[in-house]
C-alpha positions in Angstrom: -82.7 -125.4 -137.4 -84.6 -124.0 -134.4 -82.6 -122.3 -131.8 -82.8 -125.6 -130.1 -81.0 -127.3 -132.5 -83.6 -129.4 -134.2 -84.9 -129.2 -137.7 -88.4 -128.1 -138.7 -90.9 -131.1 -139.0 -93.6 -130.0 -141.2 -95.5 -133.1 -138.9 -94.8 -130.9 -135.3 -97.4 -128.6 -134.6 -95.8 -125.1 -134.6 -96.1 -122.4 -131.6 -95.0 -119.1 -131.1 -92.6 -117.7 -128.9 -93.9 -114.8 -126.7 -90.3 -113.1 -126.8 -88.7 -113.7 -130.5 -92.6 -113.4 -132.0 -91.1 -116.3 -133.6 -93.0 -119.4 -134.7 -91.3 -122.8 -134.5 -92.0 -126.5 -133.6 -93.2 -127.4 -130.0 -90.0 -129.4 -129.5 -87.6 -126.7 -129.7 -90.1 -124.6 -127.0 -90.5 -124.3 -123.2 -94.5 -124.8 -122.5 -95.4 -123.0 -119.4 -99.3 -123.0 -117.6 -101.1 -121.5 -115.6 -102.2 -122.6 -112.1 -105.7 -122.4 -110.0 -103.9 -119.4 -108.1 -102.5 -117.8 -111.0 -98.8 -119.3 -110.3 -96.6 -119.7 -113.5 -95.7 -123.5 -114.2 -93.1 -124.7 -116.6 -94.5 -127.7 -118.3 -91.2 -129.5 -119.6 -93.4 -132.5 -120.5 -96.4 -130.8 -122.2 -99.3 -132.5 -120.3 -100.5 -129.9 -118.1 -104.2 -128.7 -118.6 -105.4 -125.2 -120.1 -103.8 -122.8 -122.6 -100.1 -122.8 -122.9 -97.3 -119.9 -123.4 -94.4 -120.9 -124.9 -90.9 -119.6 -125.1 -87.8 -120.9 -126.8 -85.4 -123.0 -125.2 -83.2 -120.4 -124.4 -82.2 -118.7 -120.6 -81.7 -115.3 -122.1 -85.4 -115.3 -123.5 -86.7 -117.0 -120.0 -85.1 -114.7 -117.5 -86.3 -111.6 -120.7 -89.9 -113.1 -120.4 -89.9 -113.3 -116.7 -88.3 -109.5 -116.2 -90.4 -107.6 -118.8 -93.7 -109.3 -118.1 -94.3 -111.1 -121.5 -96.4 -113.9 -119.4 -98.9 -111.6 -118.2 -99.1 -110.0 -121.5 -99.7 -113.9 -123.1 -101.9 -114.6 -120.8 -103.9 -111.3 -120.3 -103.9 -111.3 -116.6 -101.7 -110.7 -113.3 -99.4 -114.0 -113.4 -97.0 -114.4 -110.6 -93.6 -115.8 -111.7 -91.5 -117.7 -109.3 -87.9 -116.5 -108.8 -85.6 -118.3 -110.4 -87.2 -119.3 -113.3 -84.7 -120.5 -115.8 -83.2 -122.6 -113.5 -86.3 -124.5 -112.5 -86.9 -125.1 -116.3 -83.5 -126.2 -116.4 -83.5 -128.7 -113.5 -86.3 -130.4 -114.9 -85.0 -130.6 -118.3 -82.0 -132.3 -116.7 -84.1 -134.5 -114.6 -86.1 -135.0 -118.3 -82.6 -135.9 -120.5 -81.3 -138.1 -117.5 -84.6 -139.8 -117.1 -84.3 -141.0 -121.0 -81.1 -141.8 -120.9 -82.0 -144.0 -118.1 -84.7 -146.2 -120.0 -82.4 -146.3 -123.0 -79.5 -148.3 -121.0 -82.4 -149.9 -119.6 -83.5 -151.4 -122.9 -79.8 -151.8 -124.3 -79.6 -148.9 -126.6 -77.3 -146.6 -124.1 -73.6 -147.4 -122.7 -71.5 -146.0 -120.8 -67.4 -146.7 -120.1 -64.6 -145.5 -122.5 -64.3 -149.1 -123.9 -67.7 -150.0 -124.6 -68.2 -146.3 -126.5 -64.7 -146.5 -128.3 -66.6 -150.1 -129.5 -70.3 -148.8 -130.1 -68.6 -145.7 -132.4 -66.2 -148.2 -133.8 -68.8 -150.6 -135.2 -71.6 -147.9 -136.3 -73.7 -148.8 -133.5 -73.5 -145.7 -131.2 -76.0 -142.8 -133.3 -74.9 -140.3 -130.6 -71.6 -139.4 -128.6 -72.5 -138.1 -125.0 -69.6 -136.5 -122.9 -69.6 -135.0 -119.1 -69.4 -131.3 -119.3 -66.7 -131.2 -116.6 -64.9 -134.1 -118.2 -61.2 -134.1 -118.9 -60.7 -132.4 -122.2 -57.6 -134.5 -123.2 -59.9 -137.8 -122.3 -62.9 -136.3 -124.3 -61.0 -135.7 -127.0 -59.9 -139.4 -128.0 -63.4 -140.2 -129.0 -65.1 -138.2 -132.1 -69.2 -138.0 -132.8 -70.7 -140.1 -135.5 -70.5 -138.6 -138.9 -74.3 -136.6 -139.4 -76.1 -133.9 -137.5 -76.9 -134.3 -133.6 -74.4 -136.6 -133.2 -72.8 -135.0 -130.2 -74.6 -134.1 -126.3 -72.5 -132.4 -123.8 -74.3 -130.5 -121.8 -74.7 -132.8 -118.8 -71.9 -133.2 -115.9 -70.8 -136.3 -115.3 -72.9 -136.3 -112.0 -75.7 -136.2 -114.1 -74.2 -138.9 -116.5 -73.7 -141.2 -113.4 -77.2 -141.2 -112.0 -78.4 -142.1 -116.0 -76.2 -145.0 -115.7 -76.4 -146.0 -112.3 -73.3 -145.2 -110.9 -71.5 -142.1 -109.0 -70.6 -140.6 -112.4 -69.4 -140.9 -116.4 -67.6 -139.3 -118.4 -68.7 -140.9 -122.3 -71.9 -142.7 -122.8 -73.5 -143.4 -126.2 -76.6 -143.8 -127.6 -78.3 -146.4 -130.0 -80.6 -145.0 -133.1 -83.8 -145.7 -132.4 -87.3 -143.4 -130.8 -85.5 -143.1 -127.1 -82.0 -142.0 -128.4 -84.6 -139.4 -130.6 -86.2 -138.5 -127.6 -83.1 -137.9 -125.7 -81.4 -136.0 -128.3 -84.5 -133.5 -129.0 -84.4 -132.6 -124.9 -80.4 -132.3 -124.6 -80.9 -129.4 -127.2 -83.2 -127.5 -125.4 -81.5 -128.4 -122.4 -78.1 -127.0 -123.8 -80.2 -123.5 -124.6 -80.2 -123.2 -120.9 -76.6 -124.2 -120.1 -75.4 -122.2 -123.1 -74.2 -125.4 -125.2 -75.3 -124.3 -127.6 -72.6 -124.3 -129.9 -71.2 -128.5 -128.4 -72.0 -129.7 -131.6 -70.2 -127.6 -133.8 -66.8 -127.5 -131.4 -66.9 -131.4 -131.3 -67.1 -131.5 -135.2 -64.0 -128.7 -135.9 -62.1 -130.9 -133.5 -62.8 -134.1 -135.4 -61.9 -132.1 -138.9 -59.2 -130.6 -137.1 
C-alpha cells in the first residue's frame, strides 16, 4: 500500500518522490510544475504542461522538499517556491474532494444526514462512510464503515462536507460504489496525508471491532 492509502496498481504509472527516493503510483503523489518564471506550482489535477516533479502526499515531505531546496535540485535550476506550500496543496486537495463529492451527490451516488446514511449502510448501498473530523465523536460512533478497505473518510471538516452537499454543514455522508466514489477515496487519501489523518481508517475499524 502507498503512503497515501492506495494499493499499488500495475496499470497506474509510477513516479519517483524527490524526498523519499521511492517510486510509487502517481495516485499517491502530488505533482508540481514550473511556471514561466520558474515559480513552483502545485498541479493537483496533473494537467499542467512540462516536466513534473513529484512528492509523496505527506505534509512533512512537502515541507522538507521546500526547506531543503529539493525542488531546485530536481529541476536542475533555481526555483521560486511559494510560502506555505503545504497549506496551498492542502487547500487544493480539499477543494478537489469537495467538488468530487458534490458531483457524486448530483449523480445520486452520495447522501448526507444520519438517517439516510444509516439506511444506505444497512442496505449495503454505501461503500464509503464519510464523517466530519470535527463532528461529535459520540454521534459518529453510532455509524460504522462498510466492510473492506478504504471504507472510511474522516479528513473533511463539517463546513467542507456542507459545501459538498449544498448545505451549511454536514457530519455524516455516504458514497455508493462506482467511478466517482473511487476517485473521492483516492483524493481523500492524499488530503489525509496533508492533514495527518492517515490513521483514520484503522482507528474507525478498531472502534467497530471493539
